[in-house]
C-alpha positions in Angstrom: -29.6 -34.3 -22.3 -31.9 -36.5 -23.0 -29.4 -38.8 -25.1 -29.2 -36.6 -27.3 -32.4 -34.7 -27.8 -31.8 -31.9 -25.5 -33.2 -30.7 -22.3 -32.9 -26.9 -20.6 -29.7 -26.7 -18.1 -30.4 -25.4 -14.5 -26.7 -25.3 -14.3 -25.1 -22.1 -12.3 -29.0 -20.6 -12.1 -31.4 -21.4 -9.3 -35.1 -20.7 -8.4 -35.6 -17.2 -7.4 -39.5 -16.0 -7.3 -42.6 -16.0 -9.3 -43.9 -13.1 -11.3 -46.9 -12.9 -13.4 -47.1 -16.3 -13.8 -43.6 -16.2 -14.6 -40.8 -17.7 -12.8 -37.8 -16.2 -12.4 -34.7 -16.8 -12.2 -30.7 -15.6 -11.5 -27.6 -18.1 -12.9 -23.9 -16.9 -12.5 -21.5 -18.1 -14.7 -17.4 -17.9 -14.5 -14.4 -16.1 -17.4 -10.8 -16.6 -17.0 -8.6 -15.3 -19.1 -8.7 -16.9 -22.3 -11.9 -14.7 -23.8 -8.9 -11.9 -24.6 -8.0 -14.0 -27.5 -11.1 -16.2 -28.5 -12.4 -15.6 -31.9 -14.5 -18.7 -32.0 -18.6 -17.7 -32.7 -19.4 -21.1 -30.7 -20.7 -21.1 -26.7 -18.7 -23.0 -24.8 -21.0 -24.4 -21.7 -19.9 -24.2 -18.1 -17.7 -27.4 -17.5 -15.2 -28.3 -14.8 -11.9 -27.3 -16.5 -13.6 -23.9 -17.6 -14.5 -22.8 -13.8 -10.9 -24.2 -13.0 -9.1 -22.1 -16.0 -11.7 -19.1 -14.4 -10.2 -19.4 -10.7 -6.9 -19.6 -12.7 -7.0 -16.4 -13.8 -8.6 -14.8 -10.7 -5.7 -16.0 -8.8 -2.9 -15.4 -10.9 -4.4 -12.0 -11.4 -4.6 -10.9 -7.9 -1.0 -12.5 -7.0 0.4 -10.4 -10.4 -1.3 -7.4 -8.7 0.5 -7.6 -5.5 3.5 -9.0 -6.7 3.8 -5.4 -9.6 2.6 -2.9 -6.8 5.8 -4.3 -4.8 8.0 -3.7 -8.0 6.6 -0.3 -9.0 7.5 1.2 -5.5 11.3 -0.7 -5.2 11.6 1.3 -8.6 10.9 4.2 -6.7 12.1 3.7 -3.9 15.8 2.5 -5.2 17.5 6.0 -6.4 19.6 3.9 -8.7 16.6 2.6 -11.1 14.3 5.6 -10.5 16.9 8.3 -12.7 17.0 5.4 -15.5 15.1 6.0 -18.9 14.7 1.9 -19.2 13.3 1.7 -15.6 10.8 4.4 -16.2 9.4 1.8 -19.3 9.5 -0.2 -17.6 7.1 1.1 -15.1 4.6 1.9 -17.4 4.2 -1.6 -18.5 4.1 -2.7 -14.8 1.0 0.0 -14.8 -0.6 -0.8 -17.8 -0.9 -4.4 -16.3 -1.6 -3.3 -13.0 -4.9 -1.4 -15.7 -5.6 -4.8 -17.1 -5.6 -7.1 -14.3 -7.6 -5.0 -12.0 -11.0 -4.1 -14.9 -10.5 -7.8 -15.7 -11.2 -9.1 -11.9 -13.2 -6.7 -11.3 -15.2 -6.2 -14.7 -14.9 -8.9 -16.5 -19.0 -11.0 -14.9 -20.4 -7.2 -15.0 -23.3 -8.2 -17.4 -26.1 -7.4 -15.5 -25.0 -3.2 -16.0 -25.1 -3.0 -19.7 -23.8 0.7 -19.8 -21.4 -0.6 -16.7 -20.3 -3.6 -18.8 -19.4 -1.9 -22.3 -17.2 0.5 -20.2 -15.2 -2.1 -18.9 -15.2 -4.2 -22.2 -13.6 -0.4 -23.6 -11.5 -0.9 -21.2 -10.4 -4.2 -21.5 -9.4 -3.0 -25.2 -7.6 -0.2 -24.8 -5.1 -1.9 -21.8 -4.7 -5.4 -24.0 -3.5 -2.2 -26.3 -1.3 -0.4 -24.3 0.6 -3.6 -23.1 1.8 -4.5 -26.1 2.9 -1.2 -27.2 4.6 -0.4 -24.3 6.7 -4.0 -25.2 7.6 -3.0 -28.1 8.7 0.3 -26.8 10.8 -1.5 -24.9 12.7 -3.5 -27.4 13.0 -0.2 -29.8 14.3 1.6 -27.2 16.4 -0.8 -26.1 17.7 -1.5 -29.9 18.5 2.3 -30.5 20.5 2.5 -27.2 23.0 -0.8 -28.8 22.8 0.9 -32.2 23.4 5.0 -31.6 26.3 6.2 -29.5 24.9 9.7 -29.1 21.5 8.4 -28.7 19.3 10.1 -26.3 17.3 8.1 -23.9 15.2 10.8 -22.8 13.7 12.6 -26.1 12.5 8.7 -27.2 11.2 9.0 -23.3 8.6 11.0 -24.3 8.1 9.7 -27.6 7.2 6.5 -26.3 4.6 8.1 -23.6 2.8 8.4 -26.9 3.4 5.5 -28.4 2.4 3.9 -25.2 -0.6 5.7 -24.1 -2.8 7.3 -27.1 -1.8 5.1 -29.5 -3.7 2.4 -28.1 -6.6 4.8 -28.3 -7.2 5.6 -32.2 -8.4 1.4 -32.8 -10.5 1.6 -29.9 -11.7 5.0 -30.5 -12.8 4.1 -34.4 -14.5 1.5 -33.1 -16.2 3.0 -30.5 -17.4 5.6 -33.1 -18.5 3.3 -35.7 -20.3 0.1 -33.3 -19.6 0.3 -29.8 -23.2 -1.2 -28.5 -22.8 -4.4 -31.1 -18.9 -4.6 -30.3 -18.6 -3.6 -26.7 -21.5 -5.3 -25.3 -21.7 -9.0 -24.9 -24.4 -10.9 -22.6 -22.2 -13.3 -21.8 -18.7 -11.5 -20.5 -17.4 -7.7 -20.6 -15.4 -8.1 -23.5 -15.5 -7.3 -27.5 -17.6 -9.3 -29.2 -16.5 -11.4 -32.2 -16.9 -10.1 -35.6 -14.6 -8.3 -37.0 -13.7 -5.5 -35.1 -12.3 -8.2 -32.8 -9.9 -9.5 -35.6 -8.3 -5.9 -37.3 -8.8 -4.2 -34.3 -7.2 -6.6 -31.5 -5.8 -9.8 -33.1 -4.2 -8.0 -35.6 -2.5 -5.2 -34.2 -1.2 -7.8 -31.8 -0.2 -9.9 -34.7 1.8 -7.0 -35.9 3.0 -6.3 -32.5 4.9 -9.5 -31.6 6.3 -10.1 -35.2 7.9 -5.9 -35.2 8.8 -7.6 -31.4 10.6 -10.7 -32.8 11.9 -9.0 -34.9 13.9 -6.4 -33.1 14.6 -8.4 -30.9 16.5 -10.8 -33.3 18.4 -7.8 -34.7 20.1 -7.1 -30.8 21.0 -10.7 -30.5 22.8 -10.5 -33.9 24.3 -7.4 -33.1 25.6 -8.6 -30.0 26.8 -11.9 -31.3 28.3 -10.6 -34.5 29.6 -7.5 -33.8 33.0 -6.2 -32.1 32.6 -4.5 -29.0 34.4 -1.0 -28.2 37.2 -1.6 -25.4 36.9 2.2 -24.7 32.4 1.2 -23.7 33.4 -2.0 -21.9 31.5 -1.5 -18.5 28.6 0.5 -20.5 28.4 -2.3 -22.9 28.1 -4.7 -20.1 25.6 -2.6 -18.6 23.8 -2.8 -21.8 24.0 -6.6 -22.3 22.7 -7.3 -18.9 19.8 -5.2 -20.0 19.3 -7.3 -23.3 19.7 -10.5 -20.8 16.6 -8.9 -18.5 14.6 -7.5 -21.3 14.8 -10.3 -23.8 13.2 -12.9 -20.7 10.5 -10.5 -20.4 9.7 -10.7 -23.6 10.0 -13.5 -23.8 7.5 -14.4 -21.4 4.8 -11.4 -23.3 5.7 -12.9 -26.4 5.4 -16.4 -25.9 1.9 -16.0 -24.0 0.7 -14.2 -27.0 2.0 -16.8 -29.3 -0.1 -19.6 -27.2 -3.4 -16.7 -27.8 -3.0 -17.4 -31.5 -1.9 -21.1 -31.4 -5.5 -22.1 -29.6 -6.8 -20.8 -32.8 -7.9 -24.6 -34.6 -10.7 -26.2 -34.7 -9.5 -29.5 -32.3 -11.3 -28.7 -28.7 -8.7 -31.1 -27.1 -5.6 -28.8 -28.3 -7.3 -25.1 -28.0 -7.9 -26.5 -24.4 -4.3 -27.2 -24.1 -3.0 -23.6 -25.2 -5.6 -22.1 -23.1 -4.8 -23.0 -20.5 -1.5 -22.6 -21.6 -2.4 -18.8 -22.5 -4.8 -18.3 -19.1 -1.5 -19.5 -16.7 1.4 -17.6 -18.3 -0.8 -14.0 -18.7 -2.0 -14.4 -15.7 1.4 -14.9 -13.7 3.4 -12.2 -15.8 3.2 -10.1 -12.9 4.9 -12.4 -10.5 8.0 -13.3 -13.4 8.6 -9.6 -13.9 8.9 -9.2 -10.0 11.5 -12.0 -9.8 13.1 -10.7 -13.6 13.1 -7.1 -11.7 13.6 -6.7 -8.2 14.1 -11.0 -6.8 17.6 -11.3 -9.2 18.6 -7.4 -9.4 21.4 -6.7 -6.8 21.0 -3.0 -6.2 17.7 -4.4 -5.6 18.7 -6.9 -2.7 20.7 -4.2 -1.1 18.0 -1.8 -0.9 15.5 -4.3 0.6 18.1 -4.6 3.4 18.9 -1.9 3.8 15.3 -0.8 4.6 14.9 -4.0 6.4 17.7 -3.2 8.7 16.3 0.4 9.1 13.0 -0.3 10.2 14.5 -2.8 12.6 16.4 -0.2 14.2 14.0 1.8 14.5 11.7 -0.7 16.0 14.5 -1.6 18.3 14.9 1.8 19.4 11.0 2.9 19.8 11.6 -0.5 22.0 13.7 0.5 24.0 12.5 3.7 24.6 9.3 2.1 26.2 11.7 0.5 29.6 10.6 1.4 33.0 14.6 3.0 33.4 14.5 5.0 30.1 10.6 6.2 31.3 12.0 7.4 34.2 14.8 9.4 33.0 12.9 10.9 30.3 10.7 12.5 33.6 13.5 13.3 35.2 15.1 15.5 32.3 
């Protein structure tokens, strides 16, 4: 402003009242999903670009929430899916994403309430980690099932509950005990401040989990392409290969999303904006793509939907026919 000399900006702010000879103003701002991977300490000004990313993030998160809820209801409703251990792992992944999206949409801008903002920041940190760990659990489960003939998925699922929901508590708890106010209270948005807690408590863990996830799926793909397939387990192998393809699509979705986030670690503003845009779009739309992969592309799910809709139409038609005058007179005479 003022040809580079600087001045006060009134963008996003409005005058409220005058109290004790002081002007009282209220300001608002928007926050997009890219703050989860933002390591830079530089404050970015509110621009049309940031506003667009915010609208994309919020809209995508809301649509993803709806799709994830439908996915969970479908898994619970379809008996063939409800009884399978891998689907239970994916169910927990969907729950983790629902908690993450809901916390982000509802609480990311609660900066006016410091205590609420700290709680939101802690929850966001925790649910980001649980989502990453459930991705790793899905990959390891697939690898063990492929590698070991007498693999017991039920026992692994009990262990996965510990890995997916309990282990992520540890870094959150450590940071909360050491310096929760310095780390989790942020005047700009309700997430972790820049510093060592963000670097080692979230970004480093995310990088390690993504590398492990990628290594596990490379091993699975190598085993599928290089090993001879036993004929006596042909049906089991075909089902496993189908699930591997499904899991790889989901994992590639998550992995590419977080890779975009790490690629935004650059000094070039243009490159950073490009990868922040990709990160926001892919991350906020994960629930939609999971819904397509787990439900729309699944033959058993489509058949269950058709059966459910047909039953609803039959019930509706029956209720309508019972309300006709002829049926009412017949019922009264009976």
